[in-house]
N, C-alpha and C positions, 0 to 999 in steps of 0.2 A: 504494498499498501504507499501513495506516494505520502511526501511531508502534507501537502495541502489535502488530501483525501482523509489523512486523519484527523486532520483540522475540521474537517466538516463532519465527520462520520461524531468528532468529541462534541463539535456544538448542537448535531441531533441529539445526540444521550442526552447529555445537560439540560436540554427543551422537555424531554421524553419523561426524563425523571421525576418532572415536578409538575406533569400534565398538559404543557404547552399543546396549545393544537394547532386547527388549521395550517400547519407548516408549510412554507412557500420553500424552494432553493429557486432563484431565477439567476439565469448564465447569463454574464454580463463581459467574458474573456472576449476580447477582440471586436467588441462593440466600440465605434467612434463615442470619445465625450466618455466611457466608466470611470467607474473613479477606482471598481475594486474589482475584481475576476467575476465571485458571486456577492449576493445579495442574500441574505436568511431570510424570511417573515415568519413571525406567529403571533400568537395571542393570549393573553390570560384571564380569567375570569373578574381581576380585580388588583390594585395595585398592591397587594401584599401576596400575591400570585405572582406577576411579574419581577416581582424584587426576588423572590423566591428561584426563579425559574433564572437570572442574570448571575446569581449568585451557584448556582448549580453549575452554569456552563462554565465560570471562570475554576470552578471544582476540575470541572473534568478536563478543561483542555491544561487544564494545570498538571495535574495528573497523567494527561494521557501522553503531550505533546513539551512539556516546561512550558508553553507562552503564557504571555498575559496579554493581554490585551493591552493595546495603545493610550486605550481610550474609552470613557465609558460617561454616555450625556443620558439626566433624566432620570435618576432615579429617586432627586427628590419627590414627588411628584409620581412616578412611577407608572405614567400614563402612555408612557411614547419612551421607552430605552434602548438607546446606540449604544452597538458595544463594535470598537472597531479591532480587526486584529487584520490587519494590512491590507491582505488583497482579499477579503474577507467582513465586508460588515452586516451585525444583526437590529436587527429590527424587532422590538418585543413592544406590542401593541394590545391598548386596553380594546374593545370591538368596534366601536363607536369612531375611535378615532384611526383606527385601520380605515373604515370605512370613510373617512373625511379626507384622511390626505392620499389612499389610491396608489400606495407608491407599487402595488404589487403589477396595478400597469404602466407603469412609467417607461418603462421601453418596452415595447412592442412589439419592439425586433428579437427579444432577445427569447431563449427556450426556457419555460417555468416546468417547476416538473412539483409535483405536492406529496408531503410526507403523510402516513397515515398517520394519525392522533392512536394514543394510544390508553384505553381507554381506563 
């Protein structure tokens, strides 16, 4: 498994560990104007859950890859948390914020993939 795939898999594992749902991976590599190779987008039911998902991602990624996020924004309100791992940017949303910002459809020419939620 490549280092990037391990990072991506670790992020998904961290999300699923805290029951993050509606997970999407948007493949941006090679698309002009993209700021990273992947967006990972998911949602949680409450600010408390979103904060727990962010903590879980940090813990699992650190354990599996040794990497820390470059920066994390939004944990104060935990309505939209953005986590920057360089080539992968994670967006954790409350459902109404995700609908409002609609970043899932920002890159129409990108391939996107849905990851099943774990119930």
